[in-house]
Each structure stands twice: as structure tokens, then as C-alpha cells.
Legacy VTK file of the C-alpha trace (Angstrom):
# vtk DataFile Version 3.0
C-alpha trace
ASCII
DATASET POLYDATA
POINTS 118 float
22.902 25.534 -23.847
19.884 24.066 -25.618
19.079 25.095 -29.154
15.630 24.451 -30.621
17.006 23.365 -33.988
19.416 20.835 -32.481
18.473 17.236 -33.312
18.245 14.630 -30.586
21.173 12.720 -32.070
23.466 15.729 -31.641
22.111 16.498 -28.152
22.701 12.896 -27.007
26.098 12.483 -28.662
28.687 11.316 -26.154
26.093 10.742 -23.418
26.327 7.180 -22.216
23.306 6.138 -20.210
24.974 3.114 -18.677
28.727 3.522 -18.189
30.984 0.942 -19.828
31.751 -1.967 -17.560
28.580 -1.520 -15.496
25.270 -3.225 -15.966
21.885 -1.897 -14.959
21.900 -4.343 -12.029
25.192 -2.900 -10.718
23.705 0.597 -10.817
20.253 -0.114 -9.377
20.990 -2.979 -6.982
23.058 -1.030 -4.528
22.699 -2.005 -0.836
21.893 1.633 -0.090
18.619 1.388 -2.031
17.368 -1.868 -0.448
15.287 0.040 2.144
13.608 2.010 -0.658
12.707 -1.217 -2.462
11.420 -2.656 0.835
9.207 0.352 1.552
7.866 0.376 -2.003
7.176 -3.357 -1.815
5.277 -3.061 1.476
3.325 -0.053 0.185
2.387 -1.931 -2.997
1.290 -4.963 -0.952
-0.892 -2.844 1.351
-2.450 -0.969 -1.568
-2.990 -4.185 -3.506
-4.553 -5.868 -0.486
-6.924 -2.978 0.004
-7.941 -2.970 -3.661
-8.564 -6.734 -3.607
-10.573 -6.391 -0.394
-12.576 -3.492 -1.813
-13.357 -5.111 -5.171
-14.170 -8.504 -3.685
-16.108 -7.321 -0.647
-17.741 -4.005 -1.426
-21.484 -4.078 -1.754
-21.330 -1.274 -4.316
-19.342 -3.326 -6.837
-21.202 -6.062 -8.665
-19.495 -8.303 -11.241
-22.417 -10.707 -11.539
-24.935 -9.843 -14.237
-27.852 -11.113 -12.149
-26.859 -8.835 -9.249
-26.432 -5.860 -11.590
-29.884 -6.454 -13.066
-31.471 -6.242 -9.623
-32.660 -2.725 -8.834
-31.408 -3.052 -5.236
-27.961 -4.631 -5.532
-26.635 -4.136 -2.021
-24.415 -7.189 -1.971
-27.011 -9.845 -1.476
-25.078 -12.206 0.804
-24.287 -11.878 4.475
-20.632 -12.768 3.843
-20.211 -9.890 1.384
-21.905 -7.413 3.722
-19.739 -8.628 6.620
-16.592 -8.242 4.471
-17.679 -4.747 3.475
-18.265 -3.722 7.093
-14.962 -5.145 8.373
-11.952 -2.869 8.660
-8.662 -3.463 6.882
-5.488 -3.140 8.896
-4.565 -2.969 12.567
-7.771 -1.492 13.931
-7.851 -3.727 17.016
-4.155 -3.548 17.934
-4.563 -0.153 19.609
-6.857 -1.784 22.169
-3.992 -3.772 23.707
-0.489 -3.092 24.981
2.350 -3.913 22.632
6.034 -3.153 22.125
7.680 -2.558 18.795
11.238 -1.417 19.363
11.832 1.447 20.097
8.164 2.213 20.778
6.029 1.026 23.648
2.291 1.415 23.191
-0.019 1.511 26.206
-3.703 1.172 25.480
-6.219 3.732 26.633
-7.892 1.203 28.951
-4.547 0.414 30.639
-3.847 4.129 31.174
-7.311 4.638 32.691
-6.858 1.580 34.915
-3.487 2.866 36.173
-5.012 6.244 37.121
-8.036 4.834 38.934
-8.249 5.433 42.637
-11.107 3.077 43.513
LINES 1 119
118 0 1 2 3 4 5 6 7 8 9 10 11 12 13 14 15 16 17 18 19 20 21 22 23 24 25 26 27 28 29 30 31 32 33 34 35 36 37 38 39 40 41 42 43 44 45 46 47 48 49 50 51 52 53 54 55 56 57 58 59 60 61 62 63 64 65 66 67 68 69 70 71 72 73 74 75 76 77 78 79 80 81 82 83 84 85 86 87 88 89 90 91 92 93 94 95 96 97 98 99 100 101 102 103 104 105 106 107 108 109 110 111 112 113 114 115 116 117
């Protein structure tokens, strides 16, 4: 039961956040949570890679003062425009056959070729 006039000291009395004899590492570094840390790490790496690619290659973002002063700052260099137009990720992998256990991916061209009668 929570009372509005109860102070936080009284509400938290006897509540130990970390049990005696255990450290934060013993609580959080449990082998059962390793997959969660792995997924979060991969997700952070993908998001970070996309942000770096976007900020370094987008033609809409200009850090240089001379480019910002230009009324038509669309990147300026061919390398920046090429980076902006490139796709991030596995865009080309679906064009070929590959196996990643337990999945087996067959490309659209291979399926069409297997159904051809000529």
C-alpha cells in the first residue's frame, strides 16, 4: 500500500537493490542474457554504421562552410554522390543462391531458370 505522505526513506527501508554477497556483474552477466547482449550489440553496430554512412555520404548534409554557403549544395563531389546513391546492407545477396543454416535461399533467376522449358 502506497501512501502519499510516506517519505522515500521509509518506502525504501529494508529494500536491498543488490543482495549481499552478489555483485552487479554476478546479476547481469548471466549466460542466459548473452544472446540479448549479442543482439543489442549487432543492432547498435548496424544503426551506428547507417548513421555514419548517412552523415558522411548524404548530399543533404554539409559540414563544410563553403558548401553550406553555396545556394546549390548537392554534395559537390562524385564520390559523395556515389556514396549517397549506394545502398547499405545486403542488397545484392538476394541475387545469388546461398545457405545459412537452417535456411536455403534460391534466387529468383535460379527459380526461373529451373522452370524454363526451352
